[in-house]
C-alpha positions in Angstrom: -0.2 0.0 0.2 2.7 2.7 0.7 6.4 2.6 0.3 8.7 0.3 2.8 10.5 2.3 5.1 13.8 1.3 4.6 15.5 3.5 7.0 17.0 5.7 4.8 16.2 9.3 4.5 14.6 10.0 1.2 14.7 13.9 0.3 13.6 14.5 -2.7 10.7 12.2 -2.6 9.7 14.1 0.6 10.0 18.1 -0.9 8.1 16.7 -4.6 4.7 15.3 -1.8 5.5 18.3 0.5 5.5 21.3 -2.6 2.7 19.4 -4.0 0.5 19.9 -0.9 0.9 22.8 -0.3 0.8 24.0 -3.8 -2.9 22.5 -3.8 -3.8 24.3 -0.5 -2.2 27.4 -1.7 -4.4 27.3 -4.9 -7.8 26.3 -2.9 -7.0 29.4 -0.3 -6.3 31.8 -3.3 -9.4 30.8 -5.1 -11.3 30.9 -1.8 -13.1 34.8 -1.3 -13.4 36.3 2.1 -17.0 35.9 3.3 -19.2 35.2 6.7 -17.4 36.2 9.9 -14.2 37.5 8.0 -15.8 40.6 7.6 -16.5 41.4 11.3 -13.0 40.1 11.7 -11.7 42.9 9.9 -13.0 45.8 12.4 -11.9 45.7 16.0 -14.4 43.7 17.6 -17.9 45.3 18.0 -16.7 48.3 16.6 -17.2 48.7 13.1 -13.6 50.5 12.9 -11.2 48.6 10.6 -8.5 46.8 11.4 -5.1 49.6 10.6 -2.5 48.6 12.7 -0.6 46.2 15.3 -2.3 48.3 17.9 -5.8 47.3 16.3 -5.4 44.0 16.5 -4.2 43.7 20.4 -7.4 45.9 21.0 -9.8 43.9 18.8 -8.3 40.1 20.0 -9.0 41.3 23.8 -12.1 42.8 23.3 -13.4 39.4 21.9 -11.7 38.4 25.0 -14.1 40.2 26.8 -17.4 40.1 25.0 -17.7 36.8 22.5 -15.2 34.0 23.9 -11.4 32.5 25.2 -10.2 32.3 22.2 -7.8 35.1 21.9 -4.8 33.2 21.0 -6.2 32.3 17.1 -8.4 35.3 17.3 -4.8 37.3 17.2 -3.4 35.6 14.5 -7.1 35.9 12.4 -6.5 39.7 12.7 -3.3 40.1 12.3 -3.7 37.9 8.8 -6.5 39.9 7.6 -4.8 42.8 8.3 -1.3 42.0 6.6 -3.8 40.6 3.5 -4.7 37.9 2.5 -1.7 36.6 -0.1 -0.1 36.2 3.2 -2.7 34.6 4.7 -3.4 32.4 1.7 0.2 31.2 2.3 0.4 31.1 6.2 -3.1 28.8 5.9 -1.9 26.0 3.5 1.4 25.8 5.7 -0.5 25.3 8.6 -2.5 22.1 6.5 1.2 20.9 5.9 2.2 21.0 8.9 -0.9 18.6 10.2 0.2 16.5 7.5 3.6 16.3 9.0 2.7 15.8 12.7 0.0 13.6 12.0 2.4 10.9 10.3 5.1 11.9 12.9 2.6 11.2 15.2 1.5 7.5 13.7 5.8 6.6 13.0 6.4 7.8 16.7 8.9 9.5 15.4 10.5 13.1 14.2 11.9 11.7 11.1 10.4 13.7 8.0 12.5 12.9 4.9 12.3 9.2 5.7 8.4 8.0 4.8 7.2 10.8 1.8 4.6 8.1 1.0 2.8 7.7 4.3 2.8 11.9 4.1 1.2 12.1 0.9 -1.5 9.5 2.6 -2.0 11.1 5.8 -2.9 14.9 3.7 -5.1 12.7 1.9 -6.4 11.1 4.3 -6.8 14.7 6.1 -8.5 15.6 3.4 -11.1 13.0 2.9 -11.4 12.5 6.2 -11.8 16.3 8.5 -15.2 16.8 8.7 -16.3 19.9 6.8 -13.3 20.5 5.4 -13.8 23.8 3.5 -15.2 25.1 6.7 -12.1 24.3 9.1 -9.1 24.4 6.6 -9.6 26.6 3.7 -12.2 29.3 4.6 -10.3 31.8 7.7 -12.1 32.2 9.9 -13.0 28.3 10.5 -9.2 27.6 9.9 -7.6 29.6 12.3 -9.9 28.0 15.1 -9.5 24.7 14.0 -5.9 23.8 11.8 -4.6 26.0 13.8 -5.4 25.4 17.0 -4.5 21.7 15.8 -1.1 22.0 14.7 0.4 23.6 18.3 -1.3 20.8 19.8 0.0 18.0 17.9 3.5 19.6 18.0 3.2 19.7 22.0 2.5 16.5 22.2 5.0 15.2 20.0 7.9 15.0 23.0 6.2 13.1 25.4 4.3 10.4 22.9 8.5 10.5 22.0 9.4 9.9 25.6 6.6 7.8 26.0 7.9 4.8 23.3 11.6 4.9 24.6 10.2 4.6 28.8 11.2 0.5 28.0 15.0 1.8 26.8 15.5 3.4 30.1 16.4 6.5 28.5 16.1 9.5 30.3 16.2 12.8 28.0 16.1 15.6 29.8 16.8 18.6 27.4 17.4 21.0 30.2 17.0 23.5 27.0 12.9 22.9 26.3 12.5 24.0 29.1 10.9 27.5 28.5 10.1 26.9 25.0 7.7 23.6 26.2 6.2 26.3 28.5 5.6 29.0 25.9 4.4 26.0 23.6 1.7 24.5 26.1 0.2 28.3 26.9 -0.3 28.4 23.0 -1.4 24.2 22.8 -3.5 25.3 25.9 -5.0 28.7 24.4 -6.7 26.6 21.9 -10.4 25.6 21.1 -11.9 24.0 24.2 -12.5 20.0 23.9 -8.5 19.6 22.8 -7.9 22.1 25.1 -8.9 20.0 28.2 -7.5 17.1 26.2 -3.9 18.3 25.4 -3.8 19.3 29.1 -4.8 15.6 30.4 -2.4 13.8 28.7 0.8 16.2 29.1 -0.2 15.8 33.1 -1.0 12.2 32.8 2.5 11.8 30.6 4.5 13.5 33.3 3.4 11.5 35.7 3.6 8.6 34.6 6.8 9.2 33.3 7.7 10.0 36.4 6.5 6.6 38.0 8.6 4.8 35.5 11.4 6.9 36.2 11.8 8.8 32.9 10.5 12.0 34.0 12.8 15.4 32.4 12.1 18.9 33.5 10.3 19.8 30.4 7.6 17.3 31.3 6.3 19.4 34.0 7.1 23.0 32.5 4.9 21.7 29.3 2.4 20.6 31.8 1.9 23.7 33.8 1.8 25.6 30.5 -0.9 23.9 28.6 -2.8 24.2 32.2 -1.7 28.1 32.1 -3.3 28.6 28.3 -6.1 26.3 29.3 -7.2 28.4 32.1 -7.1 31.9 30.1 -8.7 29.7 27.7 -12.2 28.7 29.4 -11.6 32.1 32.2 -12.6 34.3 29.8 -15.6 36.9 30.0 -17.2 36.2 27.2 -17.2 32.7 27.5 -19.9 33.3 30.1 -22.1 35.8 28.0 -22.0 33.9 24.7 -23.5 30.6 26.7 -26.0 32.5 28.9 -26.5 33.8 25.1 -26.3 30.2 23.6 -27.0 27.9 26.2 -30.1 28.9 28.1 -32.8 26.5 28.6 -30.8 23.4 27.3 -31.6 20.3 29.0 -29.2 17.2 29.6 -31.2 15.3 27.2 -30.0 18.3 24.6 -26.6 17.6 25.0 -26.5 14.7 24.9 -28.8 14.5 21.5 -25.4 17.1 20.4 -23.3 14.5 22.0 -24.6 11.5 19.6 -25.3 13.7 16.6 -21.8 15.1 16.7 -19.9 11.8 16.8 -22.5 10.1 14.1 -21.1 13.1 11.5 -17.4 12.3 12.5 -17.7 8.3 11.7 -19.5 9.2 8.7 -16.3 11.4 7.4 -14.1 9.0 8.6 -15.4 5.9 6.8 -12.9 5.2 4.6 -10.2 5.5 7.5 -13.0 3.1 9.9 -13.1 0.9 6.8 -9.1 0.0 6.2 -9.0 -0.5 10.4 -11.3 -2.7 10.3 -9.8 -4.3 7.6 -6.4 -4.3 9.0 -7.7 -5.7 12.1 -9.4 -8.4 10.5 -6.3 -9.7 8.6 -4.5 -9.6 11.8 -6.6 -12.0 13.4 -6.7 -14.1 10.3 -2.3 -14.0 10.5 -2.5 -14.6 14.2 -5.6 -17.9 13.7 -3.2 -19.7 11.1 -6.2 -20.7 9.3 -6.7 -21.2 5.2 -9.1 -18.5 4.3 -11.6 -19.9 1.7 -13.9 -18.4 -0.5 -15.7 -19.7 -3.6 -13.5 -19.7 -6.3 -10.5 -17.6 -4.0 -8.1 -19.4 -1.5 -5.2 -17.8 0.7 -2.9 -19.8 2.8 -0.7 -19.7 5.7 1.7 -21.5 7.1 3.6 -20.7 10.2 1.1 -17.7 10.3 2.5 -16.1 7.4 1.2 -15.2 3.8 2.1 -17.5 1.1 -0.5 -17.6 -2.2 -3.9 -15.9 -3.4 -6.1 -17.2 -5.4 -8.7 -14.6 -6.9 -11.6 -15.0 -9.6 -13.2 -12.7 -9.2 -17.0 -11.9 -10.6 -20.2 -9.5 -9.4 -22.0 -10.3 -6.6 -25.3 -9.4 -5.8 -24.0 -6.8 -3.3 -21.9 -5.4 -5.8 -24.8 -5.6 -8.7 -26.9 -3.2 -5.7 -24.3 -0.8 -5.4 -23.0 -0.5 -8.7 -26.7 0.2 -10.0 -27.2 2.9 -6.7 -23.8 4.2 -7.9 -24.9 4.6 -11.8 -28.4 6.0 -10.8 -27.4 8.4 -8.3 -24.5 9.3 -10.7 -26.6 10.2 -13.3 -29.3 12.5 -11.5 -26.1 14.7 -9.9 -25.1 15.5 -13.8 -28.9 16.2 -14.8 -30.3 18.1 -11.9 -30.1 16.3 -9.1 -33.7 14.7 -9.6 -33.7 12.2 -7.4 -32.0 14.2 -4.1 -35.0 16.2 -4.8 -37.7 13.8 -5.3 -36.1 12.5 -1.6 -36.2 16.2 -0.2 -39.7 16.5 -1.7 -41.4 13.4 0.3 -40.1 13.2 3.0 -40.8 17.2 3.5 -44.5 15.9 2.6 -44.9 13.0 4.2 -42.6 13.4 7.6 -42.2 17.6 8.4 -45.5 18.4 7.5 -47.6 16.1 9.8 -44.9 17.0 12.4 -45.8 20.5 11.8 -42.1 21.1 11.0 -42.7 23.3 8.5 -40.7 26.5 10.1 -38.6 28.3 7.3 -35.3 27.8 8.6 -36.1 24.2 9.2 -37.1 23.9 5.7 -34.1 25.6 4.6 -31.6 23.3 6.5 -33.3 20.8 5.2 -32.7 21.8 2.0 -29.2 22.6 2.3 -28.5 18.9 3.7 -29.9 17.6 0.4 -28.0 20.0 -2.3 -25.2 18.1 -1.3 -26.9 14.4 -0.6 -26.1 12.9 -4.3 -22.3 13.7 -4.2 -22.3 12.5 -0.5 -23.9 9.2 -1.4 -21.6 8.3 -4.9 -18.8 9.0 -2.5 -19.9 6.4 0.0 -20.9 4.3 -2.6 -17.5 4.2 -4.4 -15.8 3.5 -1.0 -18.3 0.6 -0.1 -17.9 -0.9 -3.5 -14.0 -0.6 -3.6 -14.3 -1.9 0.1 -16.1 -4.4 -1.2 -13.4 -5.4 -4.2 -10.5 -5.4 -1.3 -12.4 -7.9 1.2 -12.5 -10.6 -2.0 -8.9 -9.9 -3.0 -7.9 -10.8 0.7 -10.4 -13.1 1.1 -12.3 -11.9 3.9 -15.4 -13.8 3.2 -18.2 -14.1 6.6 -17.1 -17.4 7.1 -12.9 -16.7 7.5 -13.8 -14.1 9.4 -16.0 -16.3 11.5 -13.4 -19.0 11.7 -10.6 -16.5 12.7 -12.8 -15.3 15.4 -13.6 -18.2 17.6 -9.0 -18.4 17.4 -7.9 -15.0 18.2 -9.9 -13.2 20.6 -9.5 -8.9 19.8 -7.3 -9.1 22.7 -5.2 -11.6 21.7 -4.9 -9.1 18.4 -4.4 -6.4 20.3 -1.3 -7.9 22.1 0.6 -9.4 19.5 0.0 -6.1 17.9 2.0 -2.9 19.3 0.4 -1.3 16.4 -2.6 -2.7 17.1 -2.9 -1.5 20.4 -1.5 2.1 19.8 -4.2 2.7 17.2 -6.5 2.2 19.3 -5.0 4.1 22.2 -5.6 6.9 19.2 -9.3 6.3 18.7 -10.4 5.9 22.0 -8.2 9.2 22.9 -10.4 11.0 19.8 -13.8 10.1 21.3 -12.9 11.2 24.8 -12.2 14.6 23.2 -15.3 14.6 21.5 -16.9 13.7 25.0 -15.3 16.9 26.1 -17.4 18.7 23.8 -20.8 17.3 25.8 -20.7 20.4 27.9 -20.8 22.7 25.2 -24.1 24.6 24.4 -23.6 22.6 21.0 -21.4 20.4 18.7 -21.2 21.5 15.1 -19.3 18.0 13.1 -16.4 20.7 12.3 -15.5 20.3 16.5 -14.8 17.1 15.8 -11.7 18.3 13.7 -9.0 17.0 16.3 -10.7 13.8 17.1 -10.9 13.1 13.1 -7.3 13.7 13.2 -5.9 11.7 15.6 -8.7 8.9 14.2 -6.3 9.4 10.7 -3.0 9.3 12.7 -4.4 5.9 13.7 -4.8 3.6 10.4 -1.3 5.6 9.4 0.2 3.7 12.6 -1.2 0.4 11.3 -0.3 0.4 7.7 3.6 2.0 8.2 3.8 -1.0 10.9 5.4 -4.2 7.8 3.1 -7.0 9.7 0.4 -5.4 8.9 1.3 -3.7 5.8 2.1 -7.1 4.8 -1.1 -8.6 5.2 -2.8 -6.5 1.9 -1.6 -8.5 -1.4 -0.3 -6.6 -4.2 -3.8 -6.5 -5.9 -5.4 -4.7 -3.1 -3.0 -2.6 -3.1 -3.0 -1.4 -6.6 -7.1 -1.7 -6.1 -6.1 1.2 -2.7 -4.1 3.3 -5.1 -6.3 3.0 -8.1 -9.0 4.8 -5.5 -7.9 6.9 -3.6 -6.1 8.7 -7.1 -9.7 8.4 -8.4 -11.2 10.3 -5.0 -8.5 13.0 -4.9 -9.3 13.6 -8.5 -12.8 13.1 -8.3 -13.1 15.9 -5.2 -9.6 17.6 -6.0 -10.9 18.5 -9.5 -14.5 19.2 -8.0 -13.3 21.4 -5.3 -11.1 23.7 -7.2 -13.4 24.1 -10.4 -15.9 25.5 -7.3 -14.2 27.0 -5.6 -12.8 29.1 -8.4 -16.0 29.8 -9.6 -17.4 31.1 -5.4 -14.2 33.1 -6.0 -15.1 35.2 -9.4 -18.6 35.8 -8.2 -17.7 37.1 -5.1 -15.1 39.1 -6.2 -17.4 40.8 -9.3 -20.1 40.9 -5.9 -16.6 43.0 -4.6 -16.2 45.2 -7.9 -20.2 45.9 -7.2 -19.8 47.4 -4.0 -17.2 50.1 -4.9 -18.4 51.1 -7.7 -21.8 51.7 -5.8 -20.0 53.7 -2.7 -18.2 55.5 -5.3 -21.1 56.7 -6.9 -22.6 57.4 -2.9 -25.2 54.6 -3.5 -25.7 52.9 0.2 -27.5 49.7 -1.7 -26.6 47.2 -4.0 -28.6 44.0 -5.6 -26.8 40.8 -6.1 -28.0 38.0 -8.2 -28.3 34.7 -6.3 -25.2 32.3 -6.8 -27.2 29.3 -7.9 -24.9 26.5 -7.9 -25.1 25.4 -4.4 -22.9 22.1 -5.0 -19.7 22.3 -2.3 -17.7 19.2 -3.3 -18.2 16.8 -0.1 -17.6 19.9 1.8 -14.2 20.8 0.9 -16.1 24.3 -0.4 -17.2 25.7 2.4 -19.1 29.2 0.9 -23.5 30.9 1.6 -24.2 33.7 -0.3 -24.4 37.2 0.6 -28.4 36.7 2.7 -27.4 35.0 5.2 -27.2 37.7 8.0 -23.3 36.9 9.5 -22.1 37.9 5.5 -24.6 40.8 5.4 -24.5 42.4 8.1 -20.5 42.2 8.6 -20.3 43.2 4.8 -22.6 46.2 5.4 -21.2 47.4 9.2 -17.4 47.3 7.1 -18.1 48.4 3.4 -20.5 51.4 4.7 -23.4 50.2 3.1 -27.5 50.0 4.7 -28.5 47.1 2.2 -27.3 44.1 0.7 -30.6 42.5 -1.5 -30.6 38.8 -2.9 -33.5 37.1 -4.6 -34.4 34.0 -2.6 -33.1 30.6 -3.2 -35.7 29.1 -5.9 -35.2 24.9 -4.8 -34.9 22.9 -8.2 
């Protein structure tokens, strides 16, 4: 699946991989226009005065801290780069995504080496691209990326020394590194003063790792100063007066059932985005189970033999099963509908509104709008899921993972035995558990949008990479299965990447025309502008984030920033 780690450095391949990741993200950022909250943050918070100096940046961050929320570090970065200009912001944001890809790879390998596995770096970037919920909102849109992406990078960087130190506990190595005492304290403040759920997780992990290392005789002073720094940042985050102002507005009259419902919805949405990651983790687990069982794996027309629990041979006749025929038929139907107006999604939308929402009395305009917005992306998401399921179905055939072989291996080898026999599986399980616990922290929040699962999704990606980095796991994937996965990865990237670039460019051009129209109107002394509606609602599996100017956030912020009294956009016409 991925290039084996031969222990050597691959500088050229690593440089090309990093350059490709950066260039792709830079193009997306370049074409992504400023919109929604970006206009609010172009001004000193709640004053209507455009930011014009570094002192304005500091003043705005403080105002935000006092009146809206504790994310002062991310708000400072957002205000600073909006003031410095979009081109610099575009490059910084692309660099942040590259940095996160590198850090996820390093956590997966539990090594700070950068140039040994360029294939794993490319896979890290691809899986983050496919699996981070609402990618355009959390990794490209400026106000969203500084909250989620820019919080994750210092947090993952801060946790890396702890991860590496825990890995070497059994070697009795004591890497004290006195020079790291102050840098870890400062980095801890940044990691702790990030976003609420990740800040809590980072602080508890740092404290737990410090205590664990001390108990095993591997304590280093930088561990303690890092943990103290994270705790300091966390206190600064949650003690902000603005948190209580916002919670009073958002969290009033929300009982425990609402919080539990938010948790279920948020976790569920993350798992849907992580579908390819979870299926590969499950496949790796079953392959390890079959290998440990030592049993031959049979399927009609296929046979996988194990001699001394090592893979010997695989024979495959292929063929189309009933399940694959159903998946192919649905995929064809939805693809035709997607490129001919979306009539399948429209029919489902109208049926649900008439047969479910209307009898329940859920026909408020906002409810219908939100449901329609979900259905606008239904077909492209369904096509994506069906393609993944078809790939998974074929991969199981190539690997001989039939229901009978899985049952036979499971009777011989329990999941506990798999974890005991495979250190990579134990580490991956810890990362997945950490991700779920990271989400559970959000149970105290009044809302839990899917984008808040950003850091947990990144941890699950690291879990899969940890498995694929292990030679004993990687060797279980046959050459044909590896080729299938590489082909599928290329097609998914081409499908989503090309779509995201084209749509982002289209949205950027439409938005630039509107800005030009505003500037022309203001030059004439006019304060009212009329925009045609942007009818294209496709968002490339949420890799593009753009809302038309009739939403209150963009409209109010832009009116204040440009000195307008009204922005008029005609209502959306459902297709």
